[in-house]
C-alpha positions in Angstrom: 122.8 -27.5 -2.7 122.0 -26.7 -6.3 118.5 -25.4 -7.0 117.6 -26.0 -10.6 115.7 -23.4 -12.7 113.6 -24.4 -15.6 112.7 -21.1 -17.4 113.6 -17.5 -17.0 111.6 -14.6 -18.4 111.8 -10.9 -18.0 109.1 -8.2 -18.4 109.3 -4.5 -18.0 109.2 -4.7 -14.2 110.2 -8.2 -13.0 112.6 -11.1 -13.5 110.6 -14.4 -13.3 112.4 -17.7 -12.6 110.5 -20.9 -12.6 112.2 -23.6 -10.6 112.0 -27.4 -11.3 110.2 -27.9 -7.9 107.1 -25.9 -9.2 108.0 -22.5 -7.4 108.1 -19.3 -9.4 110.2 -16.4 -8.2 109.2 -12.9 -9.2 111.9 -10.3 -8.4 111.6 -6.6 -9.2 114.2 -5.3 -11.8 114.9 -2.3 -9.5 116.9 -4.8 -7.4 119.3 -5.1 -10.4 120.1 -1.6 -12.0 121.9 -3.0 -14.9 118.9 -5.0 -15.9 116.5 -2.2 -15.3 118.5 0.1 -17.6 119.0 -2.5 -20.3 116.9 -2.8 -23.5 114.5 -5.7 -23.8 116.9 -7.2 -26.3 119.9 -7.0 -23.9 117.7 -8.4 -21.0 116.8 -11.5 -23.1 120.5 -12.1 -24.1 121.4 -14.4 -21.1 122.9 -17.8 -20.5 121.7 -20.2 -17.9 124.1 -22.2 -15.8 123.8 -24.7 -13.0 124.0 -21.8 -10.4 122.1 -19.0 -12.0 121.8 -16.5 -14.9 124.6 -14.7 -16.7 124.3 -11.6 -19.0 127.7 -11.3 -20.7 127.1 -7.9 -22.3 125.7 -6.4 -19.2 128.3 -7.9 -16.9 125.5 -9.2 -14.6 125.4 -12.6 -12.8 122.4 -13.6 -10.6 122.4 -16.7 -8.5 119.3 -18.6 -7.9 120.4 -19.1 -4.2 120.8 -15.4 -3.9 117.3 -14.8 -5.3 115.9 -17.2 -2.8 117.7 -15.5 0.0 116.3 -12.1 -1.2 119.6 -10.7 -2.3 119.7 -8.0 -4.9 122.6 -6.2 -6.6 125.7 -6.6 -4.5 127.9 -4.2 -6.5 126.9 -1.1 -4.5 126.3 -0.4 -0.8 122.6 -0.4 0.0 121.7 1.8 3.0 119.0 0.7 5.3 116.7 3.0 7.3 117.3 3.1 11.0 
């Protein structure tokens, strides 16, 4: 199932994705270290696709389905407390 996004915006702390069904997702940038370390100009240089958001210069891809599932950066292992 493809979940359509309408708009994307990024502030100093969060990635905001407005979906066509009226929901708005707010995800902390700490979930995505490349976005957190990027300049505002780099953060705003993205492309939207049917599946998500792509930052070519940052080598970052975020799927809308992953955001809805609560999945952050998958490039490093995240340890969980016991």
